[in-house]
C-alpha positions, 0 to 999 in steps of 0.5 A: 729417103736419099736419092741413092736409096731410091736408086737402090729400090729401083734395083730391087725389081719391085714386084708390087705392080700390076700384072701385064697382059700377055695378049700378043700385039702386032709390032709395026714394021714387022719387028719383034714378035713373039717368036721368029720375027727378026729385024733382019732385012729391015734393020738398015740405017734410015739415011737421014736425021731421026729422033728417037723416044726413050723411056728410062728411070735411071737418075742422071740419064739425061746427062748421058743423053746430052753427051750422045745428042751433042756428038750425033746430030743425025740421031737425036734422043728425046728422054722421058723420065718414068717410074720404075718398071712395076711402079707404072712404066711396064703397064704404060709401055703395055698400053702404048704398044697396044695403041701403036705409040710405044717409044723407040727405046725402053728400060726393061729389067731382065726378069720382064724381058720374056713377058715383053717379048711374048706380047710383041713388045721387043725388036730382035736387033741381032742383025742390026749393025754392031750387035752380033759382035757386042756379046763379048763386050758384056758379062757372060750371064747378062748376054745370055739373058738378052738372048734367052739362052746361051746358044744365040739362036733366039736372036738378041732382044735387048742390050744389057745395062746394069747388074746386081751381083750379090755378096755379104755385107757384114759388121767387121767390128762386131765380127772382130770383137767376137773372134769371127771371120767372114763365113765361107759356107752357109753352114758356117753362117748358121753357126755364126747366127747362133753365136750372135743370138747369144749376144742379143744380136741377129745375123740378118733379116728375112723379109716377106716383101722382097721375093726377088731377093730370095730369087737371088739366093735360088740363083746362086744355087743354080735353081732356075725357076723356069725352063724353056724349049721353043714355045713350051715352058716348064715350071721348075720353082720347086726343085732340089736346089731350091728346096736346099735353099728353102730348108736352110732358111726355114730352119733359120726362121724356126730357130729365131736366128733371123729377124722376121719383123723387119722389112727391106728398105725400112726405117726399122731395118736401118735402126737395127743396122745403126744400133748393131742389132742386125749385123749382116745383109746379103745384097747386091752391089748397089746395096753399098749405098743403101747401108752407107746412106741409112746407117751413117753412124756405122761408117768404117765398121762394115766390110764386104765378102763373097756370098757364103757357099753351099760347098767349100771352095765354090765361087757361085753368086746370085744376082739381085737387080739389073736392067736392059735397054730395049728397042721396042716393038714397032720402032721404025728405026731399029738400026739407030736405036740399037746404035744408041743402046750399044753406045749407052752401055759400052761407051766409057763416058756414058758408063761413068755418068750412069755409075756416078749419077745413077749408081748403076753397076755396069753390065759391060766388062769395061765398066767393071774397070771404071776408076770409081770402082777401083777405089777404096771406099771410106765407109767400108774401112777403105776396102776395095769392095767392088773387087768382091762384086767383080768376082761375084759377077763372074760367078753368076750362073748364065743359064738362069731363066725367067718366066713370062709372068714373073709379076705373078710368080713374085706375088705368089712367092711373097704371099707364101713367105708372109704365111711362113713368117706367120707360122702357117706354112713352110718355105718348102710348101711355098715353093710347091704352091708357087710352082703350081700357081705359076704354071696355072698363070702361064696356062691362063695366058694360053702358053704351052706348059710341060710337066 
């Protein structure tokens, strides 16, 4: 597996890790509790030299840290390179928080922010210098994710780092040969699937090990899985918008129009791409390198188009992947930590390094203008593919809400999908079961769940 592909795996919000305990821990210095605590009055510069610890799994992050350290002798960053979140880092952060030994800064994916906040693991940096003014610097939906809502009343609990706006990768050479164009609607996509099947090809694969991919499809249809009102949670996994997505893909599975024996990021899938047996992939911006590095024989034959829409003329997109830089609960220097977090995710040089070395698709609006993202990509027939992802990023719903036990929700969704592939249930039933199980998971953490 290539470095780029490992980076792609990071972007997937891997679900297969240990569940995090949501037992509240006390954040040192009064920072970052589970509700109304704020850095507020204590978010003041230290007035002297400080050294901050930072945990991140982004390849090449040390190069960005070196630039910062060279320009900021009074605020030095010590980087610890760690596994991706659910591959071990989240459990280690949880343990470090309980022991009062957490780093000042940590990398946390959007879907895990609510969990860490509930355990007192995050500092509200809304009153730290420069943070309140930074919202317009980032793609709108990412800022609403770190505020836990669009009204900004809840504080700011992280700085957005990267995103995974979704689009359609497709084999343009095969489409051209068959007289087809990139599909505009999901109905058209299904029609193309039927035509491709007659030619011995499958339009895509449906993986049972990527529930976060399926979540991105729900997100496109504004099918938020949770709703939050103050300290109460409502589980909305099974809702009409979700059912529309589930019923569509259930029919694709029932009619054998998609490959159900191929898992994401597997040698078998790469072989199917290389030999033209599977001809599209609905994926995120970072997916461009996954295809490029693992289907090398198809160079110049792929193109990228917007996600098919549920209604013709729509411009909605889902998101799959992305992380934030958090000031962890207990940090004694939130002002300095937030200053670094803002620089890391807005400075042009830092953005260029993280894109070049780590393959990140930036959350900062200025990052979308990076020269590397304006260039034609040879592998994709010299198409300027990142123009498509910039459009997709603007079409991601800002109101999508993650639950505080997403590891559990992903597991329920994955187990149910496996049963669907095995013919033992349907995706609609999986949504119903996942909703009920997720609600019970919240109750086990003594959280208030409303019907």
